[in-house]
N, C-alpha and C positions, 0 to 999 in steps of 0.2 A: 594447397600451395597458399600460402598468406599473401594477401595483398600489400604492397608496399605501404606504410601509413604517409600521411603528406606532411612533409616538413614545417615545423612551425614558422619559419621565415616564409613561407610560400602561403601561409593563413594569413600573416601580418604584413600588410604591404609594406611599410618603412624598414622592414629588416631584409627585404630582397635584395639581390646583389644591383648596382646600377640605380637604385631608387634615389631621386633627387629631390630632397626637403623644397617646398614652394618658398619662392624667394619674395623679399619686399621692394615693390616696384618705386621706381625712382619719384613718383608725385608722393607716394607714402613718404618717403625719405625727405620729403620738402615741405611736406603738411603735418605739423604736431598732432591734429586732431587725427587725422587718416592712420598714422602710425602708431596712435592709442588703441584705435578699434581695431588695427588689424593685428597688432599684438595680443589684445584681449581675446581675440577670436583664436589666434595660434594658441594660447594657453587654455582655454576653454576644455574640460574634461569632455572624452569623447563619449556620446549617449550610449550607454550601456545595454544590451538587449538583455531580458530578462530571460530567454529559452534558447538553448544551442538546439536547433532540430538537426538530430544526425541519421545518418544513412544505415538502415537496417539491412540493404539488399534483400528484402523478402517483402511480398504482398499479403503476407499472412495478417490476420486478426491476431492482434496480442493483448491479453487479458493478464498475463504473468509478468512479473517484475520482482526482483529479489536483489538489492544493493548489499554487496557484503564488503565494500569498504576496499580502500587503498587502489581505486580504479577498477575493481572487481565488481561486475553485476552481470544477472542471467536474466533473461527474458524467454516466453514461450506464449504458444498460440495455437492457431488452427492448423489441420497437415503435418501434424506431429512434429510441427518447429519449435526448436530450441535454439536461443543465440545465446552468446556468451563475449565479454570484452575485459580486455585487463588493462586497458589504458582509458578508463573514465568515457568511453563512447567514441573515441575518434574511429576505431574499428572495431564492429560487431563481427563473430565469427558464426557463420552458422554450422551447428553440430550435427554429427550424424544422427538421423533420426533412428529412434529406439527400435526395434525389429517388431514387424507387425503394428506398428502405431503410424503410417503413412497417412491415416484417415481420421486420428485422433485428434480432439481439441484440448490441447493442453491449458488449462484456465488458471492453474497454481503451480507455483514454482517455489522452492525452498533452497537457498544455497548457503555452504557452509566455509567453502573457500574457493580458490580460483579452479579447483580440482572436482570439487564433491558437489553434487546437486541433487535433490530428489523433486522428480516433475509429477505433477497430477494431471490426468484426463477426468474431463465430465462427459457422463452419458449414459444412458441406460443400461442397468445391468452391467455386464464384464465390460463395457466400453468406458467404465471408470476405473483408472488403473494407477498403479505407482510404478515408476521407474526410478532406478539410481546410477549414477555415474560417479566414479572415481579417479577417473584418468582423464580430467578435463572434457568431457563429452565425446570422446573418440568412442567408446563403447558404454552399453547400457544392460543393466540388469533388471528384469521383472520382480518387482519386491512381493505386490499384493494386488489381486483384483476384488473388485465387489462381490461379495458372496451373495448380495440379494439381488435377485433377477429383476424387480421392480425399482431397485434403488437408482441415485443419480449424487454423485458426491460435489460439493458446493465449494469447500476451503480446506485449506491445510496449513497449519502453522506449527512451528518449532520455538522452543524456548530453551535456551543454554542457563545450567543451573550450576555453577563452579563450585557452590558451598556445600551441595548435596553429593555425599561419596557415592551413592548406590545408583541416582539417575541423573547425570551431568547433562543429558540433552533429552528433552521431553517433546514429545509430538502428539498433535490430534488431528483428526480430519473429523467433518461432519458432512451428512447429506440430506436429502427429503425425506420426508415421512414415509416410512414402510412399515404395512399393517399396525399402524395407528400410532408410531412410536419414531422421533428422530434420532437414526442411527450414530453413534458415535464411535470411533475406533482410537486408539491408544498406542504410543510405542514408548518406550522406556529406554531403547537404547540408539538413538538417533535413525529410526525409520526402519531399521533392518529387520523388525518382528512387530505384528501388529495384533491388537486384541480387542474385541468389543467391550464397551464400557457395560459393565454390568448394570448399573443403576440407571434407569429408563427416565430420560425427562418427561415430565407433564405432556399429556397428549396434545397433539395440533387441532389448531382451530380449524373449522372447514374451510378448505382451499390454502391453508396456510403452508410456505415453506420457504427455501431461502433463495437467495439469488446468487449465481456463479458469475457474476460481472465482474470482479476484481480481486478474488481472492481474500479479501478484507471483511465477511460478514461474519468471521470467527477471531476471539480475541483470548489468548493466554495470558495467565499470570503465573508464571512458574508451575509449581502441582497444585497452586493453592485455588486457582479461578479457571474456568472454561465458561467464555460467553458466547453466544452468536444470536444475531437479530435475523429478523424474519418480515415477511408481508404476503398478501394477498387479499382477498375478499373479504376477510373477518378484521382486518386492523394489522398492525406491527407490534411486534415483542419483541422483549429483550428476555432470553431462558439461559440462568446461570447454575452451574452447576460447582459449590464453595466447598473445598476442603481448608479449614481453618487452622490456626496456628498450633492449635494442642492437640492435633489430630496425627497419631504415628501408626495408624494402621495400615496394614496390605502394602503394596508395592508403591503406592502415592505416599509414604511417608517421606518428611523432609525436617530439615533444621531452620527452625525460624528466627530471624534474629530481631530481637525487641530494642528498642532505642534506649539509649544509656538514662538510668533513672524512671523509667515507663514502667508502669503496673503492669503484671503479665493480664495479657489479653484474653479473655474467656468466651469463646461463641460456640454455636452447635458444632460438632466437629464435620457431619459433612449433611450437605441438605441443597435443594433447589429452590429457587427463587425465580418468579417470572413477574415480570413489569408490562403493563401494557403502555405502549409510547403514545404521548399527547398529538395525534395526528388524526384528521379525519380523512384517511386517504382508503378508499376500500375498493380495490379493482385488483386482477390478476397479474397486473404489470406494474402496482406499486407498492411500496411500501421500504422498509428500512433496508439499505445494500451495504453500508460499510460501518465498522466501529473502530475508533481509535483512543489512545489512551497517553493521558500526561503523567507521568508519576511525579508524586507529589515532592517538592523540595524541602518543604519547611513544616510540614504536616502529615496527618495520617490520610489524608483527604486526597484521591487521585481524581484528576478531570478527565473526563470521557465525553468524547462526541459522538453523535449517529448522524448520518446523513442518508438520502435517499431521494425519492420523489417518484415519476411515473415514467418508466424509461420509453413507453409508447407516445408521450407528449413530453419530449425532452424541454420543451421553452417555456413549458408551467415552471410557475416558482417551485424553486424545490423545498425540501423538508429537511431541518435539523433537528435536532435535540441536545442538550447539553445537561450533565449532573455532575454530581462530585460523590466518589464511591468512598465511603468509611466503614472499616468494617466489614460489613456484609448487606449493607443497603445502598440504595441511592435514590435520589428525587430526580425525575427528568421534566425537563423543562422544554418548553418550544423554544426557538430561536426568535429572539425581537426582530430582528431583520434577516431572514432567512437567504440562502443562496440564489441566485438568480435564474436557477433552472435545475432540471433533474440531476443529481451528484451519486456517482458510484463508487467513488473512493475517498477516503481522508486520511491525513496523517499529519503530525504534530513535528515540529522543527524547533528543538532545545535553543539551537543557538541563538534564534530570532523570537524565541516564544511565541511562535507565529503556527495557527491550525491553515492548512491549505485542504482544499476539496476540489475534484476534477470530474467533471462530465462532459457530453457530446456538445454543449453550446456555450461552454466558458468554464472558467477558474475562479474560486472566489477563497478570499483569506478572510482569517478573524484572528484580533488580537486581545480578545475577553474571554477566553474559554467558549466560543462557540455561540456567545450571545447576539452577537451582532456582525453580519458577513459583508463583505463589499468585493466586488469583482477586481480580478489582478488583470490587467489589460496589457496588450503587446505596447511596445515602445515603436516609436516611428520607422526604426531601423529593422524592425522585426517583419516577416509576414503578416497580413491581417488576420489571419485565422489561427496564431500562433499558440493561443490560449485554448483552441477548440479540439473536438474532437480526440478525446481521452476516455481511457477506462479505467487503467490502475496506476499506483502512486507506489512507489519506495525510494523517498528522497534521498538524493536528489532527480532521480529520474521517473518517468511518465510514460506509459505507453498506450497505443490505440489501435484503431484499426488500419487496413492495409500496410502495415509494419512501421506505422508510426511510432517514433521513440523522440523523446525531447529530454533535455538535461536542464534543471532548472540552475541559474547562474547564482553563485556564491552571495551577491550583494542583492537579489531579486526581492525577498522578505524583510531586507531590513527597513526600518521605518524613515521615513524621508524627512530630511532636516528641517527643523522649523524655521 
């Protein structure tokens, strides 16, 4: 049975029945200065909190979060936990646990609407699985189990491609190296069927792997690009598989849209690209954890940001890189002012043109495409740790350990008035 949601008037004191507005005392009426100050205080805007800490009704560690929009969002975590909200997070519903998944760690979730979602567990071999629901998480179907006994899935992403008649919903998932290769599996039908990507990525470096910290180490750009970030004792890299605009071979063909008046773009049809990131971080617990993208508005150059650090030393200065992707190449540069700690997830808010990144010891924002970062601190009306203990982002939602869920307020990222 669903619990009754809290009424709006119960959350906002001045809407409660019987609430009496503060009165101006007699002294204020007699003293013009006191009266002016009193009226000024009453007219002053109430300080807005930047975060709404929400009640998830679970103690599971949450690493999967997917905001669908219109108040619908899904979250996932340890012990087979899946959550769902249809009212912007005022009430989070605990979903039925997929059969046999009671001990699985659901580190990634992708949602399509209020009824449909795919959840990914991470674990060795057959502990990496995909389940799908189409009835609002009342029942689940096992879609796919990791065929690699030594494999470990790290991230899953989907892209909708409405202009493509053959593949309107494309998905990919990637895992840690198996037998000297990074395994990637593809779906061309919204996740119902999966196939192994035939073309292999360049071999991993010694000790190289992905981090399943926030389900954001993998980035898709339609059918044209699949990129993921890594870390480890040999450094951090970006590995990309590019299917360019003049390629129409196989199941991954698509209709490219060229801007009016632009000349036809000619690239190598399909190729791999590997970039070493400009960070001097060499340990099993450090590297790149998340990659995000801002779609170009006026040029062909997309802005991309990568964040990471050392999860075993979260207080150490974090690492971030920014780049501008044009065609099939990108130049990566270290942030001039990095985040103030290890960061596991990054996302872009197009409304305020702001990047935001989160981690255990805080939150940072950037308004110059990742070059410089500054902390986003709680306001006086918030808990002092409201910006901390976060794992993953899907704006405006953020999730963390012990069932922690927050929602960024609509004006939190707006630049302050000059």
